[in-house]
DRENDO-1510 file (C-alpha; in Angstrom, 1 decimal, always signed):
<recs>
REC; n; res; u; v; w
REC; 1; UNK; -27.4; +6.2; +80.5 .
REC; 2; UNK; -29.4; +7.9; +78.7 .
REC; 3; UNK; -31.4; +10.7; +78.0 .
REC; 4; UNK; -34.0; +11.9; +79.7 .
REC; 5; UNK; -37.7; +11.5; +78.3 .
REC; 6; UNK; -37.7; +15.2; +76.9 .
REC; 7; UNK; -39.5; +13.7; +74.0 .
REC; 8; UNK; -41.0; +10.6; +73.0 .
REC; 9; UNK; -37.6; +9.1; +71.5 .
REC; 10; UNK; -38.9; +6.6; +68.8 .
REC; 11; UNK; -39.5; +10.0; +67.0 .
REC; 12; UNK; -35.4; +10.7; +67.2 .
REC; 13; UNK; -35.9; +14.4; +67.8 .
REC; 14; UNK; -35.0; +16.0; +71.2 .
REC; 15; UNK; -35.2; +20.0; +71.8 .
REC; 16; UNK; -37.8; +22.1; +70.9 .
REC; 17; UNK; -39.7; +19.3; +69.6 .
REC; 18; UNK; -42.1; +18.4; +72.6 .
REC; 19; UNK; -43.8; +15.5; +72.9 .
REC; 20; UNK; -45.3; +12.5; +75.4 .
REC; 21; UNK; -42.9; +11.3; +77.0 .
REC; 22; UNK; -41.8; +7.6; +75.8 .
REC; 23; UNK; -41.9; +5.2; +78.8 .
REC; 24; UNK; -40.8; +2.1; +80.4 .
REC; 25; UNK; -40.9; -1.4; +79.4 .
REC; 26; UNK; -42.7; -4.3; +80.6 .
REC; 27; UNK; -41.1; -7.6; +80.7 .
REC; 28; UNK; -40.9; -10.0; +77.7 .
REC; 29; UNK; -44.1; -11.4; +76.4 .
REC; 30; UNK; -46.6; -9.3; +78.9 .
REC; 31; UNK; -49.7; -9.1; +77.1 .
REC; 32; UNK; -53.1; -7.0; +77.3 .
REC; 33; UNK; -54.7; -8.6; +80.1 .
REC; 34; UNK; -58.2; -9.9; +79.2 .
REC; 35; UNK; -61.4; -9.5; +80.9 .
REC; 36; UNK; -62.3; -11.4; +84.0 .
REC; 37; UNK; -64.4; -14.4; +83.6 .
REC; 38; UNK; -64.1; -17.1; +80.9 .
REC; 39; UNK; -64.6; -15.1; +77.8 .
REC; 40; UNK; -61.6; -14.5; +75.2 .
REC; 41; UNK; -62.8; -11.4; +74.0 .
REC; 42; UNK; -60.7; -8.5; +75.0 .
REC; 43; UNK; -59.1; -5.1; +73.4 .
REC; 44; UNK; -59.5; -4.8; +69.4 .
REC; 45; UNK; -55.4; -5.2; +68.4 .
REC; 46; UNK; -53.7; -5.3; +65.2 .
REC; 47; UNK; -51.6; -8.1; +64.0 .
REC; 48; UNK; -48.3; -8.8; +62.1 .
REC; 49; UNK; -49.0; -12.1; +60.3 .
REC; 50; UNK; -45.6; -13.6; +58.2 .
REC; 51; UNK; -45.5; -16.1; +55.7 .
REC; 52; UNK; -44.1; -17.2; +52.4 .
REC; 53; UNK; -44.4; -14.5; +49.9 .
REC; 54; UNK; -45.5; -14.9; +46.4 .
REC; 55; UNK; -46.3; -18.9; +47.1 .
REC; 56; UNK; -50.1; -18.4; +47.4 .
REC; 57; UNK; -49.7; -19.0; +50.8 .
REC; 58; UNK; -51.1; -15.5; +51.8 .
REC; 59; UNK; -54.6; -16.3; +50.5 .
REC; 60; UNK; -54.4; -19.5; +52.8 .
REC; 61; UNK; -53.3; -17.2; +55.9 .
REC; 62; UNK; -56.2; -14.8; +54.9 .
REC; 63; UNK; -58.8; -17.5; +55.2 .
REC; 64; UNK; -57.6; -18.7; +58.5 .
REC; 65; UNK; -57.4; -15.4; +59.8 .
REC; 66; UNK; -61.6; -14.7; +58.6 .
REC; 67; UNK; -61.9; -18.0; +60.0 .
REC; 68; UNK; -60.9; -17.3; +63.5 .
REC; 69; UNK; -63.1; -14.2; +63.0 .
REC; 70; UNK; -60.4; -12.1; +62.3 .
REC; 71; UNK; -60.5; -9.3; +60.2 .
REC; 72; UNK; -57.6; -8.7; +57.2 .
REC; 73; UNK; -56.4; -5.1; +57.0 .
REC; 74; UNK; -54.4; -5.5; +54.2 .
REC; 75; UNK; -52.0; -8.2; +52.5 .
REC; 76; UNK; -48.4; -7.7; +51.1 .
REC; 77; UNK; -48.0; -10.8; +48.9 .
REC; 78; UNK; -44.6; -9.5; +48.2 .
REC; 79; UNK; -43.1; -9.7; +51.7 .
REC; 80; UNK; -45.3; -12.4; +52.8 .
REC; 81; UNK; -47.1; -10.1; +55.6 .
REC; 82; UNK; -50.7; -9.7; +56.0 .
REC; 83; UNK; -51.8; -7.3; +58.3 .
REC; 84; UNK; -54.5; -8.1; +60.5 .
REC; 85; UNK; -57.2; -7.1; +63.7 .
REC; 86; UNK; -59.1; -9.3; +66.2 .
REC; 87; UNK; -60.5; -8.9; +69.6 .
REC; 88; UNK; -59.9; -12.3; +70.8 .
REC; 89; UNK; -57.2; -12.6; +73.3 .
REC; 90; UNK; -55.9; -15.9; +72.2 .
REC; 91; UNK; -56.1; -15.1; +68.4 .
REC; 92; UNK; -52.0; -15.0; +67.9 .
REC; 93; UNK; -52.3; -18.6; +69.8 .
REC; 94; UNK; -54.6; -20.1; +67.8 .
REC; 95; UNK; -53.3; -18.7; +64.6 .
REC; 96; UNK; -49.6; -19.7; +65.0 .
REC; 97; UNK; -51.4; -23.3; +64.7 .
REC; 98; UNK; -52.4; -22.9; +61.1 .
REC; 99; UNK; -50.8; -24.3; +58.0 .
REC; 100; UNK; -48.7; -21.7; +56.4 .
REC; 101; UNK; -48.2; -19.3; +59.3 .
REC; 102; UNK; -44.6; -18.6; +60.3 .
REC; 103; UNK; -44.9; -16.4; +63.2 .
REC; 104; UNK; -47.6; -14.0; +64.4 .
REC; 105; UNK; -47.3; -10.8; +66.8 .
REC; 106; UNK; -49.5; -8.3; +67.9 .
REC; 107; UNK; -48.4; -5.1; +66.7 .
REC; 108; UNK; -49.7; -3.1; +70.0 .
REC; 109; UNK; -50.5; -3.6; +73.6 .
REC; 110; UNK; -52.9; -0.8; +73.3 .
REC; 111; UNK; -56.2; -1.4; +72.1 .
REC; 112; UNK; -57.4; +0.5; +69.0 .
REC; 113; UNK; -59.4; +3.3; +69.7 .
REC; 114; UNK; -62.2; +4.9; +67.3 .
REC; 115; UNK; -59.6; +8.3; +67.5 .
REC; 116; UNK; -56.5; +9.1; +69.4 .
REC; 117; UNK; -55.3; +12.1; +70.2 .
REC; 118; UNK; -52.2; +13.9; +69.2 .
REC; 119; UNK; -49.6; +15.9; +70.5 .
REC; 120; UNK; -48.4; +18.7; +69.0 .
REC; 121; UNK; -44.5; +19.2; +68.4 .
REC; 122; UNK; -43.2; +22.9; +69.4 .
REC; 123; UNK; -40.5; +24.7; +66.9 .
REC; 124; UNK; -39.8; +28.0; +67.8 .
REC; 125; UNK; -39.3; +30.7; +65.0 .
REC; 126; UNK; -35.9; +31.4; +63.9 .
REC; 127; UNK; -34.5; +34.7; +65.3 .
REC; 128; UNK; -30.9; +36.9; +65.1 .
REC; 129; UNK; -31.0; +36.5; +61.1 .
REC; 130; UNK; -28.3; +38.0; +59.2 .
REC; 131; UNK; -28.6; +39.5; +56.0 .
REC; 132; UNK; -28.3; +36.3; +53.1 .
REC; 133; UNK; -25.3; +37.1; +51.0 .
REC; 134; UNK; -26.1; +37.0; +47.9 .
REC; 135; UNK; -27.1; +33.8; +46.0 .
REC; 136; UNK; -27.9; +32.9; +49.8 .
REC; 137; UNK; -31.7; +31.8; +51.1 .
REC; 138; UNK; -32.6; +34.2; +53.4 .
REC; 139; UNK; -32.4; +32.0; +56.4 .
REC; 140; UNK; -28.9; +30.3; +55.0 .
REC; 141; UNK; -26.8; +32.4; +57.5 .
REC; 142; UNK; -28.2; +30.8; +60.5 .
REC; 143; UNK; -27.9; +27.1; +58.3 .
REC; 144; UNK; -24.8; +26.1; +60.7 .
REC; 145; UNK; -25.4; +22.5; +59.7 .
REC; 146; UNK; -25.2; +23.2; +56.0 .
REC; 147; UNK; -21.4; +24.4; +56.3 .
REC; 148; UNK; -20.2; +22.0; +58.6 .
REC; 149; UNK; -20.9; +19.7; +56.0 .
REC; 150; UNK; -19.9; +21.6; +53.0 .
REC; 151; UNK; -23.6; +21.5; +51.2 .
REC; 152; UNK; -22.8; +25.5; +50.1 .
REC; 153; UNK; -19.8; +24.3; +48.4 .
REC; 154; UNK; -21.6; +20.8; +47.1 .
REC; 155; UNK; -24.2; +23.0; +45.4 .
REC; 156; UNK; -21.8; +24.6; +42.8 .
REC; 157; UNK; -21.7; +21.4; +41.3 .
REC; 158; UNK; -25.0; +19.8; +41.6 .
REC; 159; UNK; -28.4; +20.4; +43.5 .
REC; 160; UNK; -29.5; +17.0; +42.8 .
REC; 161; UNK; -31.8; +15.2; +40.0 .
REC; 162; UNK; -35.6; +15.0; +39.1 .
REC; 163; UNK; -35.0; +11.6; +38.6 .
REC; 164; UNK; -34.1; +10.8; +42.7 .
REC; 165; UNK; -37.2; +10.5; +44.9 .
REC; 166; UNK; -36.6; +10.5; +48.2 .
REC; 167; UNK; -39.2; +9.1; +50.6 .
REC; 168; UNK; -39.8; +10.3; +54.1 .
REC; 169; UNK; -41.1; +7.8; +56.0 .
REC; 170; UNK; -42.5; +10.2; +58.8 .
REC; 171; UNK; -45.4; +12.3; +60.1 .
REC; 172; UNK; -46.6; +13.5; +56.6 .
REC; 173; UNK; -45.3; +16.9; +54.1 .
REC; 174; UNK; -46.8; +20.2; +53.9 .
REC; 175; UNK; -46.8; +20.0; +50.4 .
REC; 176; UNK; -48.2; +23.7; +50.6 .
REC; 177; UNK; -44.9; +25.3; +52.4 .
REC; 178; UNK; -43.3; +27.4; +49.9 .
REC; 179; UNK; -39.9; +25.7; +50.4 .
REC; 180; UNK; -41.7; +22.2; +49.8 .
REC; 181; UNK; -44.4; +22.6; +47.4 .
REC; 182; UNK; -42.1; +22.2; +44.2 .
REC; 183; UNK; -40.2; +19.3; +45.0 .
REC; 184; UNK; -43.2; +17.5; +46.8 .
REC; 185; UNK; -44.6; +14.6; +44.6 .
REC; 186; UNK; -48.0; +13.7; +45.3 .
REC; 187; UNK; -48.6; +11.0; +42.6 .
REC; 188; UNK; -45.8; +8.9; +45.0 .
REC; 189; UNK; -47.1; +9.8; +48.3 .
REC; 190; UNK; -49.0; +8.0; +50.7 .
REC; 191; UNK; -50.7; +7.1; +54.2 .
REC; 192; UNK; -49.9; +4.0; +55.5 .
REC; 193; UNK; -51.5; +4.8; +58.9 .
REC; 194; UNK; -53.2; +1.2; +60.1 .
REC; 195; UNK; -50.8; -0.7; +57.6 .
REC; 196; UNK; -53.3; +0.1; +54.6 .
REC; 197; UNK; -52.6; +2.7; +51.6 .
REC; 198; UNK; -54.2; +5.7; +51.3 .
REC; 199; UNK; -53.3; +8.1; +48.1 .
REC; 200; UNK; -55.6; +10.3; +49.2 .
REC; 201; UNK; -53.8; +14.2; +49.1 .
REC; 202; UNK; -55.5; +14.8; +52.9 .
REC; 203; UNK; -54.6; +11.4; +54.1 .
REC; 204; UNK; -50.5; +12.1; +54.0 .
REC; 205; UNK; -50.7; +15.6; +55.0 .
REC; 206; UNK; -49.4; +16.1; +58.7 .
REC; 207; UNK; -52.1; +16.6; +61.1 .
REC; 208; UNK; -50.3; +17.1; +65.1 .
REC; 209; UNK; -46.7; +17.0; +64.0 .
REC; 210; UNK; -44.1; +19.0; +62.1 .
REC; 211; UNK; -41.8; +16.3; +62.7 .
REC; 212; UNK; -41.8; +15.3; +59.0 .
REC; 213; UNK; -41.9; +18.3; +57.2 .
REC; 214; UNK; -38.7; +19.5; +59.3 .
REC; 215; UNK; -36.9; +16.7; +58.0 .
REC; 216; UNK; -38.3; +17.2; +54.4 .
REC; 217; UNK; -37.0; +20.8; +54.7 .
REC; 218; UNK; -33.4; +19.2; +55.6 .
REC; 219; UNK; -33.1; +17.0; +52.3 .
REC; 220; UNK; -34.3; +19.1; +49.8 .
REC; 221; UNK; -36.2; +22.4; +51.0 .
REC; 222; UNK; -35.8; +24.4; +47.4 .
REC; 223; UNK; -33.5; +27.1; +46.3 .
REC; 224; UNK; -36.0; +29.4; +45.6 .
REC; 225; UNK; -35.2; +32.6; +47.7 .
REC; 226; UNK; -37.3; +31.8; +50.0 .
REC; 227; UNK; -36.6; +30.5; +53.6 .
REC; 228; UNK; -33.9; +27.8; +54.1 .
REC; 229; UNK; -31.7; +25.6; +51.5 .
REC; 230; UNK; -32.0; +21.6; +51.5 .
REC; 231; UNK; -28.7; +19.5; +51.0 .
REC; 232; UNK; -30.3; +18.2; +47.7 .
REC; 233; UNK; -32.9; +21.0; +45.7 .
REC; 234; UNK; -33.9; +19.8; +42.9 .
REC; 235; UNK; -34.5; +15.9; +44.1 .
REC; 236; UNK; -38.5; +14.9; +44.4 .
REC; 237; UNK; -40.1; +14.0; +47.6 .
REC; 238; UNK; -42.5; +11.5; +48.6 .
REC; 239; UNK; -44.4; +12.0; +51.8 .
REC; 240; UNK; -45.3; +8.4; +53.3 .
REC; 241; UNK; -46.9; +8.8; +56.4 .
REC; 242; UNK; -46.2; +6.2; +59.0 .
REC; 243; UNK; -47.1; +7.9; +61.9 .
REC; 244; UNK; -50.7; +8.1; +63.5 .
REC; 245; UNK; -52.0; +11.0; +65.6 .
REC; 246; UNK; -51.0; +9.6; +68.9 .
REC; 247; UNK; -47.6; +9.5; +67.5 .
REC; 248; UNK; -47.2; +6.0; +66.8 .
REC; 249; UNK; -45.0; +4.3; +64.2 .
REC; 250; UNK; -46.7; +0.5; +64.7 .
REC; 251; UNK; -45.0; -2.1; +62.9 .
REC; 252; UNK; -47.8; -2.1; +60.1 .
REC; 253; UNK; -46.9; +1.1; +58.8 .
REC; 254; UNK; -43.3; +0.8; +58.6 .
REC; 255; UNK; -44.3; -2.3; +56.5 .
REC; 256; UNK; -47.0; -0.9; +54.4 .
REC; 257; UNK; -44.0; +2.4; +54.0 .
REC; 258; UNK; -41.1; +0.1; +52.6 .
REC; 259; UNK; -43.0; -1.8; +50.5 .
REC; 260; UNK; -44.6; +1.2; +49.1 .
REC; 261; UNK; -40.8; +2.7; +48.8 .
REC; 262; UNK; -39.7; -0.8; +47.0 .
REC; 263; UNK; -42.6; -0.6; +44.8 .
REC; 264; UNK; -42.4; +3.2; +43.9 .
REC; 265; UNK; -38.9; +3.3; +42.6 .
REC; 266; UNK; -37.3; +5.5; +45.4 .
REC; 267; UNK; -33.8; +5.8; +46.0 .
REC; 268; UNK; -33.7; +6.3; +49.6 .
REC; 269; UNK; -36.2; +6.7; +52.1 .
REC; 270; UNK; -35.4; +8.7; +55.5 .
REC; 271; UNK; -36.7; +6.9; +59.1 .
REC; 272; UNK; -35.7; +9.2; +61.7 .
REC; 273; UNK; -37.7; +7.1; +64.0 .
REC; 274; UNK; -38.1; +3.1; +65.7 .
REC; 275; UNK; -40.9; +1.2; +65.4 .
REC; 276; UNK; -43.5; +0.8; +68.4 .
REC; 277; UNK; -44.2; +0.2; +70.9 .
REC; 278; UNK; -40.6; -1.8; +71.3 .
REC; 279; UNK; -37.7; +0.1; +71.7 .
REC; 280; UNK; -35.9; -3.1; +71.4 .
REC; 281; UNK; -37.5; -6.6; +69.7 .
REC; 282; UNK; -36.3; -9.7; +71.1 .
REC; 283; UNK; -36.4; -12.9; +69.6 .
REC; 284; UNK; -37.4; -14.8; +72.4 .
REC; 285; UNK; -41.1; -13.2; +72.3 .
REC; 286; UNK; -43.4; -14.2; +70.3 .
REC; 287; UNK; -44.7; -10.7; +69.7 .
REC; 288; UNK; -41.8; -9.1; +69.3 .
REC; 289; UNK; -40.1; -11.7; +67.0 .
REC; 290; UNK; -42.9; -11.8; +64.5 .
REC; 291; UNK; -42.2; -8.0; +64.1 .
REC; 292; UNK; -38.8; -8.1; +63.3 .
REC; 293; UNK; -39.4; -10.9; +60.6 .
REC; 294; UNK; -41.9; -8.4; +58.8 .
REC; 295; UNK; -40.1; -5.1; +59.1 .
REC; 296; UNK; -36.8; -7.4; +58.1 .
REC; 297; UNK; -39.0; -8.6; +55.1 .
REC; 298; UNK; -40.4; -5.5; +54.2 .
REC; 299; UNK; -36.7; -3.8; +54.4 .
REC; 300; UNK; -35.2; -6.6; +52.5 .
REC; 301; UNK; -37.7; -6.1; +49.9 .
REC; 302; UNK; -36.8; -2.6; +49.5 .
REC; 303; UNK; -33.4; -3.2; +49.3 .
REC; 304; UNK; -33.7; -5.7; +46.4 .
REC; 305; UNK; -35.6; -2.9; +44.6 .
REC; 306; UNK; -32.9; -0.4; +44.6 .
REC; 307; UNK; -34.3; +1.5; +47.8 .
REC; 308; UNK; -31.4; +2.4; +50.5 .
REC; 309; UNK; -32.7; +3.5; +53.7 .
REC; 310; UNK; -31.5; +5.6; +56.1 .
REC; 311; UNK; -32.6; +5.4; +59.9 .
REC; 312; UNK; -31.6; +7.4; +63.5 .
REC; 313; UNK; -29.4; +6.0; +65.9 .
REC; 314; UNK; -31.7; +7.3; +68.8 .
REC; 315; UNK; -31.4; +9.9; +71.5 .
REC; 316; UNK; -31.0; +7.9; +74.5 .
REC; 317; UNK; -27.2; +8.0; +74.9 .
REC; 318; UNK; -27.2; +4.1; +75.0 .
REC; 319; UNK; -24.5; +1.9; +73.8 .
REC; 320; UNK; -26.1; +0.1; +71.3 .
REC; 321; UNK; -23.5; -1.9; +70.7 .
REC; 322; UNK; -23.6; -3.2; +74.7 .
REC; 323; UNK; -27.0; -3.3; +75.3 .
REC; 324; UNK; -28.3; -4.7; +79.2 .
REC; 325; UNK; -31.9; -3.2; +79.7 .
REC; 326; UNK; -34.6; -1.5; +77.7 .
REC; 327; UNK; -36.3; +1.1; +80.0 .
REC; 328; UNK; -38.9; +2.3; +77.7 .
REC; 329; UNK; -41.0; -0.3; +76.1 .
REC; 330; UNK; -44.0; -0.7; +75.3 .
REC; 331; UNK; -44.5; +2.5; +75.2 .
REC; 332; UNK; -47.9; +2.6; +74.0 .
REC; 333; UNK; -49.3; +1.2; +77.6 .
REC; 334; UNK; -47.6; +1.3; +81.1 .
REC; 335; UNK; -43.6; +0.9; +80.9 .
REC; 336; UNK; -41.6; -1.3; +82.8 .
REC; 337; UNK; -37.7; -2.6; +82.9 .
REC; 338; UNK; -36.4; -5.8; +81.4 .
REC; 339; UNK; -33.1; -7.2; +80.8 .
REC; 340; UNK; -32.3; -7.3; +77.4 .
REC; 341; UNK; -29.0; -8.5; +74.8 .
REC; 342; UNK; -27.6; -7.6; +71.8 .
REC; 343; UNK; -29.8; -10.0; +70.0 .
REC; 344; UNK; -32.8; -7.2; +70.8 .
REC; 345; UNK; -33.0; -5.0; +67.8 .
REC; 346; UNK; -33.9; -1.4; +67.6 .
REC; 347; UNK; -36.1; -1.4; +64.3 .
REC; 348; UNK; -34.9; -0.3; +61.7 .
REC; 349; UNK; -32.1; +1.1; +62.6 .
REC; 350; UNK; -30.3; -2.7; +63.3 .
REC; 351; UNK; -31.2; -4.3; +60.2 .
REC; 352; UNK; -28.7; -5.3; +57.6 .
REC; 353; UNK; -27.7; -2.5; +55.0 .
REC; 354; UNK; -29.7; +0.0; +56.9 .
REC; 355; UNK; -27.6; +3.2; +57.4 .
REC; 356; UNK; -27.6; +4.2; +60.7 .
REC; 357; UNK; -26.8; +7.8; +61.9 .
REC; 358; UNK; -25.8; +9.6; +65.0 .
REC; 359; UNK; -25.5; +13.2; +65.9 .
REC; 360; UNK; -23.0; +15.8; +66.1 .
REC; 361; UNK; -22.8; +19.5; +67.4 .
REC; 362; UNK; -21.3; +22.3; +65.4 .
REC; 363; UNK; -18.0; +21.2; +67.1 .
REC; 364; UNK; -18.5; +18.0; +65.6 .
REC; 365; UNK; -18.6; +16.0; +68.7 .
REC; 366; UNK; -21.5; +13.1; +69.5 .
REC; 367; UNK; -24.4; +15.4; +70.6 .
REC; 368; UNK; -25.1; +14.8; +74.2 .
REC; 369; UNK; -28.1; +12.9; +73.9 .
REC; 370; UNK; -27.1; +11.0; +70.6 .
REC; 371; UNK; -27.3; +6.7; +71.1 .
REC; 372; UNK; -23.8; +5.1; +69.3 .
REC; 373; UNK; -22.2; +2.1; +69.1 .
REC; 374; UNK; -19.0; +0.0; +67.2 .
REC; 375; UNK; -20.5; -1.8; +64.3 .
REC; 376; UNK; -23.9; +0.1; +64.6 .
REC; 377; UNK; -23.7; +3.4; +63.3 .
REC; 378; UNK; -22.5; +3.9; +59.9 .
REC; 379; UNK; -22.1; +7.5; +60.0 .
REC; 380; UNK; -22.6; +10.6; +62.0 .
REC; 381; UNK; -24.3; +14.1; +60.8 .
REC; 382; UNK; -25.4; +17.6; +62.4 .
REC; 383; UNK; -28.1; +17.1; +64.7 .
REC; 384; UNK; -27.5; +19.6; +67.1 .
REC; 385; UNK; -26.5; +20.1; +70.8 .
REC; 386; UNK; -28.1; +23.3; +72.0 .
REC; 387; UNK; -26.8; +22.4; +75.4 .
REC; 388; UNK; -22.9; +22.0; +75.2 .
REC; 389; UNK; -22.3; +23.3; +71.5 .
REC; 390; UNK; -23.2; +26.6; +70.6 .
REC; 391; UNK; -22.5; +28.0; +67.0 .
REC; 392; UNK; -21.3; +31.6; +66.0 .
REC; 393; UNK; -24.0; +32.0; +63.9 .
REC; 394; UNK; -26.7; +35.0; +64.4 .
REC; 395; UNK; -29.4; +33.1; +66.2 .
REC; 396; UNK; -26.9; +31.5; +68.7 .
REC; 397; UNK; -28.7; +28.4; +68.5 .
REC; 398; UNK; -27.1; +24.6; +68.0 .
REC; 399; UNK; -30.4; +22.9; +66.8 .
REC; 400; UNK; -31.0; +22.6; +63.3 .
REC; 401; UNK; -33.4; +24.9; +61.5 .
REC; 402; UNK; -35.5; +23.6; +58.9 .
REC; 403; UNK; -39.6; +24.2; +57.2 .
REC; 404; UNK; -42.0; +23.2; +59.7 .
REC; 405; UNK; -46.3; +23.4; +59.0 .
REC; 406; UNK; -48.3; +26.3; +58.1 .
REC; 407; UNK; -45.1; +27.9; +55.9 .
REC; 408; UNK; -43.1; +28.6; +59.0 .
REC; 409; UNK; -39.5; +27.4; +59.9 .
REC; 410; UNK; -38.4; +26.0; +63.3 .
REC; 411; UNK; -36.0; +24.8; +65.1 .
REC; 412; UNK; -35.3; +21.0; +66.4 .
REC; 413; UNK; -32.5; +18.8; +67.5 .
REC; 414; UNK; -32.4; +15.0; +67.5 .
REC; 415; UNK; -30.9; +11.6; +65.5 .
REC; 416; UNK; -34.1; +12.6; +63.9 .
REC; 417; UNK; -32.2; +15.3; +62.0 .
REC; 418; UNK; -29.2; +14.0; +61.9 .
REC; 419; UNK; -30.1; +11.4; +59.6 .
REC; 420; UNK; -32.1; +13.4; +56.9 .
REC; 421; UNK; -28.3; +15.2; +56.5 .
REC; 422; UNK; -27.3; +11.7; +55.5 .
REC; 423; UNK; -30.1; +11.1; +53.9 .
REC; 424; UNK; -29.6; +14.6; +51.5 .
REC; 425; UNK; -26.0; +13.4; +50.5 .
REC; 426; UNK; -27.0; +10.2; +49.7 .
REC; 427; UNK; -29.7; +11.9; +47.2 .
REC; 428; UNK; -26.8; +13.8; +45.8 .
REC; 429; UNK; -24.7; +10.3; +45.2 .
REC; 430; UNK; -27.7; +9.1; +43.6 .
REC; 431; UNK; -27.6; +12.0; +41.4 .
REC; 432; UNK; -24.3; +11.4; +40.6 .
REC; 433; UNK; -24.5; +7.9; +40.0 .
REC; 434; UNK; -27.8; +6.7; +39.1 .
REC; 435; UNK; -27.0; +3.4; +38.4 .
REC; 436; UNK; -25.6; +3.1; +41.8 .
REC; 437; UNK; -27.0; +0.1; +44.1 .
REC; 438; UNK; -28.1; +0.3; +47.5 .
REC; 439; UNK; -24.4; -1.1; +49.0 .
REC; 440; UNK; -22.5; +1.1; +46.4 .
REC; 441; UNK; -24.3; +4.3; +47.6 .
REC; 442; UNK; -23.4; +3.3; +51.2 .
REC; 443; UNK; -19.8; +2.5; +50.0 .
REC; 444; UNK; -20.0; +6.0; +48.4 .
REC; 445; UNK; -21.1; +7.5; +51.2 .
REC; 446; UNK; -19.0; +6.1; +53.9 .
REC; 447; UNK; -16.0; +6.7; +51.4 .
REC; 448; UNK; -16.4; +10.5; +51.7 .
REC; 449; UNK; -17.0; +10.8; +55.4 .
REC; 450; UNK; -14.6; +12.8; +57.3 .
REC; 451; UNK; -12.8; +10.5; +59.5 .
REC; 452; UNK; -13.0; +11.5; +63.3 .
REC; 453; UNK; -11.2; +9.8; +66.4 .
REC; 454; UNK; -12.8; +9.3; +69.4 .
REC; 455; UNK; -12.5; +11.4; +72.6 .
REC; 456; UNK; -9.7; +10.3; +75.1 .
REC; 457; UNK; -11.2; +8.5; +78.0 .
REC; 458; UNK; -14.7; +8.8; +79.1 .
REC; 459; UNK; -16.7; +11.1; +77.0 .
REC; 460; UNK; -18.3; +13.7; +79.6 .
REC; 461; UNK; -19.5; +16.9; +77.8 .
REC; 462; UNK; -20.1; +20.0; +80.1 .
REC; 463; UNK; -17.8; +17.5; +82.7 .
REC; 464; UNK; -21.3; +17.2; +84.6 .
REC; 465; UNK; -21.5; +13.3; +84.4 .
REC; 466; UNK; -25.0; +13.3; +83.2 .
REC; 467; UNK; -24.3; +12.2; +79.7 .
REC; 468; UNK; -21.0; +10.2; +79.9 .
REC; 469; UNK; -20.2; +7.7; +77.2 .
REC; 470; UNK; -17.2; +5.6; +76.1 .
REC; 471; UNK; -16.3; +5.5; +72.3 .
REC; 472; UNK; -14.8; +2.3; +70.7 .
REC; 473; UNK; -12.8; +1.6; +67.9 .
REC; 474; UNK; -10.2; +3.7; +65.4 .
REC; 475; UNK; -10.6; +7.1; +63.7 .
REC; 476; UNK; -12.1; +5.6; +60.9 .
REC; 477; UNK; -14.4; +3.3; +62.2 .
REC; 478; UNK; -15.5; +3.9; +65.9 .
REC; 479; UNK; -18.7; +3.8; +68.3 .
REC; 480; UNK; -19.6; +7.8; +68.1 .
REC; 481; UNK; -19.4; +8.4; +64.7 .
REC; 482; UNK; -18.9; +5.5; +62.2 .
REC; 483; UNK; -16.7; +5.8; +59.0 .
REC; 484; UNK; -17.0; +9.5; +60.1 .
REC; 485; UNK; -18.9; +13.1; +59.8 .
REC; 486; UNK; -20.7; +13.1; +56.2 .
REC; 487; UNK; -19.4; +15.7; +53.6 .
REC; 488; UNK; -21.4; +16.5; +50.9 .
REC; 489; UNK; -18.7; +18.5; +48.9 .
REC; 490; UNK; -16.5; +15.6; +48.9 .
REC; 491; UNK; -20.1; +13.3; +47.3 .
REC; 492; UNK; -20.7; +15.5; +44.7 .
REC; 493; UNK; -16.7; +15.6; +43.8 .
REC; 494; UNK; -16.4; +12.0; +43.1 .
REC; 495; UNK; -17.1; +11.9; +39.5 .
REC; 496; UNK; -14.7; +15.0; +38.7 .
</recs>
């Protein structure tokens, strides 16, 4: 059973963040139809082409691409991925025969347009704020999520280090926001739209979405007497724009983002999305297999460079350990339904070494929408549950309050909002343990998490039968909460 698509949940936010409903899946291997007749000319598509890294193979593959009439958009020799475009409906089939090519996959099913129509996110302004206590930010009384994981207590010991850079792979960060401007590092920010890098300031600013700005505030909103407080308010933020104006995070954008993170010394990245257009990428489909190969190589490269990647589990209330059906792919054209197995992966969430995050509400119970899975979820964090778990705060709002565009503040909920809580705690850990590798940071993170046992029987929030789920595992390792709910206070106490 899944959450109704009140938002595009490849963007892992639900609630007051409203965007076009994400869709249903065509059978594996479905291609965009070619025009009638003998012509192989079709819509302009983008492709990821995989080859060997750092062995001179990239240049050979580039020649093969241009020899077939295609265009090379950008090459990532570090990982052996070339981003190409072609309007030849036989392009992938022909290129797969070229020497040195390991795999080729169309990264979308919708033709590339000159411009895409974006969908604005909607977030409510905070209401009912109580007077802040001495030392608190004005809206801090409304941040039940921060108190739930001990951020107020953690800040007595650490606010994070300026030597730690957090990459926010998302829709961009409003670098003019009063609570973010001091922490956004323009020199490390970039747009990765269409799979190529653009460091122009305007290129990585948000255009149609509050999502990335909201995520950034949870991680590192400054302690400056304004608005809200972030978990690690002294660390630096890098905006890595991977979301286009249509709201899509295509594979080439994600590859660009992970390579950029690795090359620029980030300690942790936040990934509150799944890579479009397939919710799950299956190895028996040539296009999806190539997408998986490209993302896997880019993620592994970033990890070798010292980056820990944190990703959202998703908002479909799906048991990721027992997959049966994908009903949301491809989300950029006409969706359909197809059977899947556990070999079909949500990217980047299910890749090795990635910290997968589920969401909880104010009571510490799984949020009704949060996906889950034994052996998939690493930890849990507050993502909000405005339907069944309402906090006793001045605003009585079960969502997460953070920064949004235009120097404003607003509420959102989802595993998108849970993920930056984990990213913020990892940033505190990296500040305390600057020598720690990604694996060591993951171990520190899971060791400080508060164990949370599975509920007895079938989980049935609100007793409505609409969002039932079954939790597997023991108190210290289960499908709903992984190793447990993160704890910022414990994270900064480890060395004391």
